[in-house]
C-alpha positions in Angstrom: 16.4 -12.4 -3.0 16.5 -12.4 -6.8 13.6 -11.6 -9.1 12.6 -15.2 -9.8 12.4 -15.9 -6.1 10.8 -12.8 -5.4 7.9 -13.7 -8.0 7.7 -17.3 -6.5 7.5 -15.9 -3.0 4.8 -13.2 -4.0 2.6 -16.0 -5.5 2.8 -17.8 -2.3 2.0 -14.7 -0.2 5.3 -14.4 1.6 5.9 -11.7 4.1 9.3 -10.9 2.5 8.0 -9.3 -0.6 6.7 -5.7 -0.2 4.5 -4.4 -3.0 4.1 -1.0 -1.5 6.9 1.3 -2.0 8.1 4.8 -1.7 8.3 7.3 -4.6 11.6 6.3 -5.5 10.6 2.6 -5.7 12.4 1.6 -2.4 11.0 -0.2 0.6 9.2 2.0 2.9 11.1 2.6 6.4 9.8 4.0 9.5 12.4 6.6 10.7 10.5 6.9 14.2 10.1 3.2 14.8 13.4 2.2 12.9 11.8 -0.7 11.0 10.8 -1.5 7.5 7.2 -1.1 6.9 4.9 -4.2 5.6 2.3 -3.2 3.0 -0.5 -0.9 4.2 1.2 -0.1 7.6 1.5 3.5 8.5 2.9 5.4 11.5 0.4 6.9 13.9 1.7 10.2 15.2 -0.7 10.3 18.2 0.1 6.5 19.3 3.7 7.0 18.3 3.9 3.4 16.6 3.4 1.7 13.2 -0.1 0.1 12.7 -0.6 -2.8 10.6 -3.2 -2.1 7.8 -4.1 1.2 9.6 -7.5 2.9 8.9 -7.4 5.9 10.9 -6.8 7.2 14.6 -10.1 7.5 16.2 -10.3 10.3 18.6 -13.6 8.9 20.1 -11.8 5.7 21.1 -8.5 7.2 21.6 -7.0 4.3 19.6 -5.9 3.5 16.2 -8.0 1.4 14.1 -6.2 -1.3 12.2 -5.8 -4.8 11.3 -6.3 -6.1 14.8 -9.3 -3.9 16.0 -11.1 -3.2 12.8 -13.9 -5.8 13.1 -14.5 -4.5 16.7 -14.5 -0.9 15.5 -16.9 -1.7 12.8 -19.3 -3.6 15.0 -19.2 -0.7 17.4 -20.5 1.8 14.7 -22.8 -0.8 13.1 -24.7 -1.3 16.5 -24.3 2.4 17.4 -26.6 3.2 14.4 -29.2 0.7 15.6 -29.0 1.9 19.1 -29.1 5.7 18.4 -31.8 5.2 16.0 -33.8 3.3 18.2 -33.4 5.8 21.0 -34.4 8.6 18.7 -37.4 7.0 17.2 -38.6 5.6 20.5 -38.6 8.9 22.2 -40.9 10.4 19.4 -43.8 8.8 20.9 -43.8 10.1 24.3 -42.9 13.6 23.0 -45.7 13.5 20.4 -48.4 12.4 23.2 -47.1 15.3 25.2 -47.3 17.8 22.5 -50.9 17.0 21.4 -52.1 17.4 25.2 -53.9 20.6 26.1 -50.9 22.4 27.3 -48.5 20.2 25.3 -45.9 22.9 24.5 -45.7 24.1 28.1 -45.4 20.9 29.8 -42.7 19.3 27.6 -39.6 18.5 29.1 -36.3 19.8 27.3 -34.5 16.6 28.2 -37.2 14.7 25.8 -36.6 16.9 22.9 -32.7 16.6 23.6 -33.1 12.8 23.4 -35.2 12.7 20.2 -32.7 15.2 18.2 -29.4 13.7 19.7 -30.7 10.1 18.9 -31.9 10.9 15.3 -28.8 13.0 14.5 -26.4 10.6 15.8 -28.2 7.8 14.1 -27.9 9.5 10.7 -24.5 10.6 11.1 -23.5 7.1 12.3 -25.5 5.4 9.2 -23.4 7.6 6.9 -20.1 6.5 8.6 -21.1 2.9 8.8 -22.1 2.8 5.0 -18.6 4.2 4.1 -16.9 1.6 6.4 -18.9 -1.2 4.9 -17.8 -0.2 1.5 -14.3 -0.1 2.6 -14.7 -3.5 4.0 -16.1 -5.0 1.0 -13.5 -3.5 -1.4 -10.5 -4.4 1.3 -9.4 -0.8 1.6 -8.6 1.5 4.4 -9.6 5.2 4.8 -6.0 6.1 4.2 -5.9 4.3 1.1 -8.9 6.2 -0.1 -7.3 9.6 0.4 -3.6 8.6 -0.2 -2.9 6.5 -3.3 -0.2 3.8 -3.1 2.9 3.5 -5.3 3.2 -0.1 -6.2 6.3 -2.2 -7.0 5.9 -4.6 -10.0 8.3 -7.5 -10.3 9.9 -7.7 -13.7 8.9 -4.2 -14.7 9.7 -0.6 -13.9 7.7 1.0 -11.4 4.7 2.7 -12.6 4.3 6.4 -11.9 1.4 7.5 -13.7 -1.8 8.6 -11.9 -3.9 5.9 -13.1 -1.6 3.3 -11.5 -1.7 5.0 -8.2 -5.4 4.7 -8.1 -5.6 0.9 -8.5 -6.1 -1.1 -5.4 -4.0 -4.2 -5.6 -5.6 -5.6 -2.5 -9.2 -5.5 -3.7 -10.6 -9.1 -3.7 -13.6 -8.1 -1.7 -13.8 -9.0 1.8 -10.4 -10.7 2.3 -8.4 -10.8 5.7 -4.7 -11.2 5.2 -2.3 -11.8 8.2 -1.6 -7.9 8.8 1.9 -8.3 7.3 1.0 -9.7 3.8 -2.4 -9.8 1.7 -3.6 -11.7 -1.1 -3.5 -9.6 -4.4 -5.9 -8.9 -7.2 -4.1 -10.5 -10.1 -5.7 -8.4 -12.6 -4.7 -5.1 -11.0 -1.3 -6.4 -10.4 -0.9 -7.4 -14.1 -1.9 -4.0 -14.9 0.9 -2.4 -12.9 3.4 -5.1 -14.1 2.6 -4.9 -17.7 2.3 -1.2 -17.6 -1.4 -1.3 -18.9 -4.7 -0.8 -17.5 -7.1 -3.8 -17.5 
């Protein structure tokens, strides 16, 4: 595919054009799966397979979170915040009633205290986790992309190697879906890579 046809395919969102590349500018290739990696795909060493738009491997669910199940993972933690917070807060009232009784401290059941503490602690932890994943969804990023900066290929210009270009998120169009193999690009960020200047 020549440069003009690559640019046309890029504008049309073709799956054949890969923007994310290796350090030397070549297409990313998974040696374990023996296949080219589409943009935002990573190999999970636990699952032993490449995952489209991989976010992370979740040990709680024993599964990778990626393009096909990110919505369900997010809903799981979103409603988990409400559930654990509700359990923790609702349990405070019976515990309080027992504590203000005459022999309150002696009559309190340790299980009630555990439910209050566990519910509130899990609710707070999940709230922070859910906030982080809300930010990732709204900026169209993955957890891996926030920690491991990508190298982008620009058509018609040499690969940009400086640190600022690696921090650009070419896929940040807000909440956008993509098909798992190709994603719409933020044209301003892409032009910054292509023209070798920051916008």
